[in-house]
N, C-alpha and C positions, 0 to 999 in steps of 0.2 A: 504494500500500500504506500502511496506517495504521501509524504508529509509536506504540505505547502508552507511557505513562509506566512507569517502573520499579516493580516490585512491592516491598513490599506496597502494595496499593491501599486507600484508605480511603473509606468511604461519602460520597458527595457530591463526591469528587475530580473535577476537570474538566481537560480539555485541549482545545486548538483545533488543527485542522489544515486545510490548504487542499487541496481536491480538484483533480483534473486539469483541470476546467473553470474553476478559479479561485474557486469559491465557498468560503465558510468553514463549517466544521461544528464544533460543540462536542460533545465526549463527556463524559458524566457517569456515574460509577460508582455502581451500585446494589448494595450489599452483600447485601441480602436476596434478590436474584435472582442474585447473583454474575454480573452482566452490565453491559455498557456500554450506555447509551442515547444516541442521537445526535439532535441537532437542527441543522437548517441555519439559519445566520444570514442574515438579510436578508428581503426582501419577495418574495413569490411574485407573479409577473406573469401576465397572460393568455397570454403567450408560452410559459409553462411548464405551462399547464393545457389539456388537450384537452377540448373540449366539442362537442356536437352543436348546431350553430347554427341549427336550424330550430324554429320554434314549431309546436305542434300545429295542424293544420288542422281537427281535430275532437277532441272530448273522447273519450278512449278509456277503456275499462273496464280498470282495472289488474289485475283478476282474470282477464282474458283473455290476459295476456301469456304467452309461452312461456318455457321455461327456457333458451332459446338467446339469448345476448346479441347475436348477429349479426342478429337480427330487429328490434332496437330502432330506432325511426325518429325519435324526438325526445327532447328533454331531460326531458319529463314521464315518458316511459317509462324513461329512464335512472334517474331518481329512484326510481320504483317498483321497478325491478329491484334497485337497490342496497339499498333498504329490505328487500325480500324476502330478499336474501342475508344481511343483518345479522341478521334474525330467525332464519333457518335456522341460522346459525353462532353464535348467542348463547352456547351452552354453551362452545364452544371459545374465544370471545372472553373470556368470564368467566374461564376457566382461565388464559389467557395474561396477563391483567391482575392476577391474584392472586399 
């Protein structure tokens, strides 16, 4: 459980806490959003990133992909699928970042 600093919070105020797995996280208060934003301290390693480790055996048409992420067969298709999702959710992403 995160223990936040005492109120009142000021814009840009930061605190650091240690998670149950031992990693450090910095919380920064954003007064315009009335929210805390969190950033993990340290380096992300390949042990923490899940990838599909197969190269495409043939070039596929990205427009022929299905909307089912379970049919993705290689990293190229992962990239196209994620791109399509970002485009489809652009309005919601813009709303969240404003």
